[in-house]
N, C-alpha and C positions, 0 to 999 in steps of 0.2 A: 243322543242326549236323553236325559230323563223326560218323561211325559210332561207336557205343559197342558194344564187343564184350561177350561174356558175362563177361569178366574186368573189365569196367567201364572199360576203356581207351578214350580218344578217339583214333581212328585216321584218318590221312590217308596218301596215297601220294605219295612224293617221287621225282622223276625228274631226273637230272643228265646233260644231253647235252654231251659233249665232242668234241673233234676226233678222238679215237681210240676212245672208248668211251661207251656209254650205261649209266649205273648207276641202280639204283632199289631201293626197299625200302618196305615199310609202316612207318610211324613212329607211336609213341605221342607225341602232340604235347605232353603234359603233362610228359614226362620227357626227351624227345629220344632215347629208346631205340628201336632198330630192332626191329620185331616180325617174327620169323622170319628167313628168309634174305635176304641182300643179293645182288641179281643184277647181273651185268655182261655185256653183249654188245658186240661190236665195232660201232663206228659204221659204217653202210653206206657203201660207196664206189661211186659218188658219193653224197654225203650230201645228197641232194635232200629237200625237204620231204616228198614222198610216201613215200619210202623210210623216213625217220626216223619219221614219224607212224605208219607201219605197225608198226615195231618197238616203239614206245611202246605202241600199242594192245594188242599181244600180251602185253607185259610187265605192263601194268596188269591185264589180265584174269587172268593167272596170280597176281599178287600179291593181287588181291581174293579169289580162292578160298583161297589159302594163309592169309591173315589173317582169313578169315571176315568180310570187310567189303566186300561186292560193290558198295556204293553210296558208298564212301569218296571224298571229293573228292581231286583229283589236282593237284599242283603240278609244273610242268616248268620247270627252269632251262635256258636256252639261251645260247650264246655270241654274243649279239646285243643291241643296244639294243632294248628292247621298250616300246611305247607303246600302251595300249589293246588289248593282245593281238596287235598287229601287229609283226613283227620288221623293224626299220628298217636293220640292218646285218648283216653276216655275217663273223665272224672265225673262221678255222680250220674253216669249214663251207661247204657249197656256196652260191655267190652267189644261187641261186634263192630263198634265204630272204629276201632284201631285198624288203620290201613284202608279205610273205606274212602272211595273217591266221591265225596259228598258233593263237590261242585258239579261233576258230570251227572250224578243221579238227580240232583235237584233241578238242574237246567232241563233235563229230559222230562221231569215230572211237571214242571210249571210252564214249560214252553217259552221261556224267555231268559234274558241274561240274569245270572245269579253270581253273587260274590259271597264266599264262605270265609269266615274269620273267627278267631277266638272271641268268646263272648265278653270277656273283660276288656280286650282290646277295642271291641265295638263301643262299650260303655265309655272307655277312655277317650276315644275319638270325639264323642259327643260332648263330654265334659271339657275337653281342651278347646273345642271350637265355640261352644255356647254356654258353658257352665263355670264351675269353680276354678278350673285351670286356665281359663281364657287370659291370654297375655302374660302368663307367668313364665319367666325365663328359666334356663337351667334344667335340673332334673326334677321331674314331677312323677309321682306314683298315684294312680287311681286304683283303689282296692274295692272289689265288689264283695259284699258280705251277704251270703245267702245260704243255700244248701252246702256250698263249698265256699272257698275264698279265692277269687280270681285277682290277677294283678295286670296292670298295664303301665309300662314305663315309657315316658316321653323325655327327650332331651332337646331343649329349645323347640318344643312343639312337634318334634318328629318322633313317630312311634317306633319303638324297638319291640317287635312282636314276640308273642309266645313266651313271656317271662315265667309264668306259672309259679309265683312265689308262695302260693298257698301250699305247695308241696315241699317247701324247704323244711329241713328236719329241725325240730325243737323237742327236747326231752325224748328223743328216740323215735319220733313218729311225725307224720305230716302235720305241719303247724295248723292247718285248717281244722283238724280234728278238735282243737280247743278254741280257735279264734273265729271260726265261721259263725254267722248269726244263729244257725240252727243248733250249734253246740250249746248255746246258752239255754235253749228250750229243752234240748235232749237231756242235759245234765241238771236241769232245775235250778240254775244259778240266778242270783240277783244280778241286776245290771252292773253293780259295783264289782262283784266277784268276777263276772265275765270280762269286764273291762281290764282287769289285771292280766288275764290270759291274752287278750288282744294287744295290750301294751307290751307284753314280752315279745310278741311277734313283731310289732312295729320297731322296737329297739333292735331286734336282729336285722331287720331290713336297713335301718339307719346305719348300723355298723358297717354294712357292706357297700351302701350306695350313697349315703349322705345327701338325701334329696332336699330340695328347696321347699317342697310342699307335698303333703299326703292328703288325698281326697278319698273319703270313705263313702261308697255308694251301696246300692241295693236297697231293698225295702226297709232295712233297719235304719237307714239314714234319716227317716222321718222322726226317729226317736233319739236324735243325736244329743239332745240336752240331757238324756238319761245316762250317757256314758262318756261323752267327750271330757267333762270336767275331771274325770279320774285318770286320764292319760297323762303320762309324764315324758313321752318321747320328745327329743330335741326339736325337730321341725314342726312348723304349724300343721295342725290337722283340722280339716274342715269337712262338713258334710257335702255330698254331691248336690248340685242344684237341680239337676234333671231327675234325681232320685231313681225310681224304678223304671222310668222311661228311657234312661240313657242308653241301654243296650239296643232298644228298638231304633232310636234316633241314629246312633252311631252305625248300626248295620245298614240302615237306609243310605246314610251318607257315603259309606264305603262302596255300596253298589252303584250309586250315582256317579261317583268320581271314577270308578273303574270303567263304567260305560263311556264316560267322556274320554278317558285315556285311550280306550280301544278304538274310538271313532276318530281320534286325532291323526 
C-alpha cells in the first residue's frame, strides 16, 4: 500500500518528465493535493536515459525526506509510448530512450516500486479522477499542450494507453509541429492565429473519434480564455482543472494503484 503518513494521508510521488523540465511532488492520492513543495529542474541536455534517471533519483530521495514517506511508490510520466515499463518511442527527448527498460532502471535507481507510463496518459488519469473529465461518460480526450502535444483517450473512464495523436499527420507532418503550445512561441503567432492551427488538429481528431469532451491541459491551459473562443470544433472543449500539475498527480496515482494491485 502507499505510505500512510502521521497525518493519515496516503502518499505517492509523481514525476513528470518533459522536453524542457522535470517536475515532481509528493501527492495525497485521495485528494490530489500536493504534499509540500513542487520541484522543477531543467531536463538534462542531452536528455539521455542515464542523465534523466539520475535527476529523478535525486528528486525522489529529496521528496521522500520532505514528505516523511521514504518508501512511497513512484510514478514517472515520460514523453514516450510505454509498454511493460519499456519506452518504445522518444518525442522531444533523446532517441536513446527508444527500447530502454525505464521501469527496471528507475526501480534500481530509487530502490522502491516504480510505475512508468506515457506523460499524457498520466495527466489524463488525474483529470478524469479529479478534474474536468470527472463523471463524463463516453469518449473523452485529454490533450497536453507543451513542447509537444500528448493525448490520452478514455472510454467510460477507462484509459486506452499510448494514443500519441500529437503525431497524426496534418499537412504532411506531425500535427504537434503546429498545434503544440511551443509552436505558437516558436513561430511568433498571435493566440488567434495559433488557435486556427490547433482547431484544425481538433477537427481531425473529431472526424476519427467523435469524442464527448476534449480537455486541454499543460501550462497553456491557464490562458484558455485567450484561445478557446476561437475554436470551432464540434465537441465541448474545456481547460484542464489540474493544469500543469496533472501529470504529477496522475503519475502518483498510477504508482499507488499499481502497488495496491501487486499486493492484492
